[in-house]
N, C-alpha and C positions, 0 to 999 in steps of 0.2 A: 131628215134634219129637224123634225119636230122636237120642240123643247131645247133646241140648240140656239146659241147666240153667236152671231158673227159681227165683228166690227171691221168696217172697211174705210180706210183713209182715202181721201180723194174720191169718195163715192157719189159725188153730186153730178159728175159729167164723164163723158168718154168711157174708157175701159172700166173705170171704177164703178160707174153707174150700171153698165151692162153686166158686170160681175154680180153686183147687188141684185139685179133682176133674176139672174139664174139661180142664185142661192135663195132668194125670197120665194121662188117658185117651188122650192122643196119644203116650204113650211117653216123655215128658220126665222128667228127674230133677227132683224137686220138693224144695225146701228150705223148710220151714215155720218161719217166725220168729215167736215169740210169747213172752209173759212168764210164762205159767202152764203148768207141766210137765204137770199132770193133763189140762188141756184139750188141750194139744198132743199128748199120747200118744193120747188118744181120737180126735182128728182124724186122726192118721196111720193108726191102725188102720182107721178108717172109709174113708179114701181107698184104702188097699191093698185092702180087701174089695170096694169098689164098682168099682174100675178094673183090678184084677189087676196093678197096677204096684207092685212092692215097692221101687222105687228112690226111696223117700221118706225124707228126713232131717228131724230136728227139732233146732232150735237155739234156745236161750233168749236173749231180749234184752228189756230195758226201754228203750224208745225215749226215755223222759223222763229217763233217767240216761245222761249222755254217757260215763261210764266203762264202763258196760255196753255201749253202742254200740261203743266202741273194742275191747273184748274180743271182742265178737261178730264185728266186721269182721276182726280179726286172725285169728280161727279160720277164717273163710270164705276169706280170702286164702291161708292156709297149707295148707288141705286141699282146696280146689276148683281144678280145672284150668281151668275156664271158667265164665262167667256170661253167659248169652245174654239173659235177661230179668229185670229187677228191677221188681217190682210193689209199689207202696206202697198197701196196703189198710188198714193199721192206723190207727185214729182213735178219739177219745173225744169224747163230748158230755156235759158236766157241767151240773148244775143249781145249782152253787155254785162260786165261785172257790177254787181250791186251788193250792198250790205244789208244784213238782217238787223232787227231792232237791238240785238245783243252785240252787234259789231262784227259778227262772223260773215263769211261769204254767204250770200243768200241762197245759192243753189245747194251748197253743202249743208247749211242749216236746215233747209226744208227737206231735202232728199235723204239725208243721213243722220244728222245730229238730233233733230226732232223725233224721228222714228226710233232712234236708239233710246232716247230718254223715255218715250212713251212705252216702249216694250219693257223697259226696266220697271216702270211704275205699275204696269199691269201684270207683271209676271206671277205674282202670288195668286191673282184671280185665275190666271191660266192654269197654274198648278192645281188649284182646288177643283178645276173643271176637267182635269185630265181623264181620258186622253184628249189632248187638245193640240192645236196646230198654229204655227206662225208661218205665214207665207209672204215672201218678198217678191214683188214684181221687179224683175231685173231686166237687163238688156245684154245682148251679145257685145255691146260696146264696152263692157267691163274689161274685155281683153286688152283694150287700148288705154285703160285708165291707170292712174297711179295716185298715191296720196303722199304729199310732201309737207313736212312741218318745218317752221322756223325754229330759232333757238328758244322761243317761248312756247313751243309746241302748238302754235297756231297754224292752221291749214294755209298753205300758200296757193292762192288762186292762180289758175292758168292765165297766161296772156291772151289765149284764145278762149273766150267765154264759154263756147259750146263744150270745150273739153272738161269744164267743171262738172257737166252732166256725166261724162264718161267716168270721171274720177269719183263722183258720188256713187255710181253703180259699182265700181271696183271696191270702194270702201264698204258698201252694203254687203257685198259678197264675203268680204273678210269678216264682218260682224256676224253675218248669218252663220258662217262656219264656226265661229267662236261660240255663238249662242247654242248651236246644235251640240257642241262638245260639252258645254256646261249643263245643258238640260237633258242630256241623253238618258240619264237614270231616273228622270222625273216624269216620263211619259208625256213630254211636250216636244213635238217634232218641229223642226225648222228647215224649210226648203225654199229654194229660189226658182223662179220660172221666167224664161224669156218667151213672151207670147207672140213673137214676130214683130216686124216693124209696123206699128199701128199708126194710122194717120190721125193726128190730133184734130179735134173738131174745128179749130180755127183754120186748118188747111184743107178741109173737105171741099171747099169751093174752088180750090186751085185746079185749073184744067190739066189733066194728065191723060195720056193715051190709055185706053181701057186695058190693053195687055200689060202695061206697067203696073197699074193698080191691082190687077188680078194676080200677076206673077210675083210681085215684090212686096206689096203692102197688104196689111190686114185691116179690116174695119174693126172698130171697138167691139162690135158684137162677136166677130170671129175671134179676136184676141181674148175676150173674156172667157171663152170656153176652156182655154188652157189653164187659166188661173183657177176657175171653179173646179177643174179636175183635181188640182193639188189640194184644194180645200175639202173635196167630197169623197174622192176615190178611196174605197175601203181597202184596196190593195196597197195603199200607201200609208196605212195606219201606223206602221212601225218604221217607216222609211224616214231618215233624217240626214241633214247635212249634204243634200244633193242639189244639183243644178239640172233643171229640165229645160230643154229647148222644145217648146210646144209640149207635145205629149211624151217625148222621149227623154229618158235620163241621158245626160250628155257630159262631156268633159268641160270643166270650168278652168279658168286660168290657173296654172300651177302656182302663181304668185299669191293667190287668195287662200292657199292651203298651208301657208307657213305659220304653224301654231304660235311660235314665239313672236313673230311680227304682228299677227292678229291680236294677241294679248296686249301688245304694246299700244296698238291703235285703240283697243278697248279701254285701257286705263287712261289714255289721253282724253277720249271722249267722255269718260266718267267725270273727269275734272272739269272739262269745258262746259258740260251740260249741267253741272252742279249736283250730280248724284252724291249723296252723303250716306253716312252710316245709319241714318234714320229711314232710309229708303229700303225697299225690298232688296234682298241679296241674291246674287246669282254666282 
């Protein structure tokens, strides 16, 4: 991965940080995208110390704020010569419904809408760097998700806040499949990977029987291996539009493979995130 550039959202902690470590160890330039400066600086220091790779950059972005996403993307496009891999690791799981600065559901804005806009704004850089890859960290919970819009095409949040996470993962699978279709002839691959049930850092101290931790849950370090595989594996160079459960290509929800519905979601998100004719086209 020498002379390659990898951008990882949510790269300041958890599975995003561990993925950054694995890729930094290959010699790649790593751009950590996160919203907290202190966490980001600590992560970069840790990555440099553990990998001996000093080519680590920190860029701040709040994916729930589309103005922040645009400013971030402008900086990347104006300062980076290439982008070989874009990894979407950032995600939130809330126990109550909250609104983003733009008035949309915070979970959907952070997990789906912000990454959608970011990918749109960086796609020309990815095309110029081809062969390049887009990797979505997803979840098997996408099988239980759905996305429902009101008469104004605004996402209707679930009455059970945790289901907004499931719904965002479902939406991301639809978007990833539509992206793969649109970029198929441009040597930019798009794949999604479920790295197992990874224990968030804030729950690491929760006492659980050892056999439950070992059998059911993955540590961030273990989960990161599966994401890094999609980003690095030469055998996947021309593989696109697939869903991986850890290392294995797997069946995704058939509801995420409906081309007409995916295109409808795509067009709604374009309007809601403010994608215009002046932005890169896909």
